[in-house]
N, C-alpha and C positions, 0 to 999 in steps of 0.2 A: 442518610448522609453517604455519598459515594466516595470510594477510595480513589485518590488521583492515580493516573496511570504511571507506572514506573518508567523511568527514562530508558531508552534503548541503549544497548551496549555501543560504545563508540565505533567499533568495527562495522556494525550494521547501520548506524546513523549516518555514516559517511558514504554509504552506497547510493548510487543513482537508482531510480525506479527500475530501469532495465537490468542493472546488475543484481539487485535484490530479487527480482522476479526470476531471473535465470538461475540463481542459487536455489530459490524455493522450488522451481521445477525439477532441478537435479535431486534435491532432497526427497521430493515426492516420488520420483522414479526409484530411488534407492529403497524407500519404505515399501513401495508397491512390490518390489522384487522379493521382499520378505527374507532376505538372507542375512540381515544385520543381527548382531547380538542384541538382546533386550535392552541393555544399558545404552548401547549405541543408537538404537531405534528411539528410545526415550529422549536422548540428547538431540537427535535429528528433529524429532517432533517439536521439542521446546524451541529450537532455533528456527524451525519453520514457522512457528506461531509468531515469533518476533519479526521475522521477515515479512509475514503477511501483514502484521500491524504497521510496519514501516511502509509497505506498498500502499496500504489504504490511506495512510497519512499523506503520502506524496500525491495520490489521486485527489484527495480533498484540497490540498494546496493548489493543484492545477485547476480544479473546478472553480475555486474561489477567484481565480484570475481571469476566467473566461467571461466574456460579455456577450450578450445577445443583442442583435440589431433589431430595433423596433421601428416600424413605420407608422407615423401618426395618421389620423384621419385627414389631416391637411397635406399629407405627403412628406412631411418633415421626417428626417431620419435621425434617430438617437440611439444610444446604447443603454442597456440596463444590465445589472448583475444577473448571472446565470442562476436560475432556480431549478434544482433537480426535482 
């Protein structure tokens, strides 16, 4: 039995994909710099993990809305859900 994913904090849940990705990139740069105190680095890592999860969710939502155009053998054009 799998444990359900915890809800995202409201401040992260309200971010657009672009905003969350920008913040995640900033956190990665700070962590790569290596100058943060250990507690700050752990906090940044934890927030980065939540931002990553949020971005992945936004991408899944977008992917589920995308449709592929399919041309039948008779030349008819239809759409079908995107399958990754």
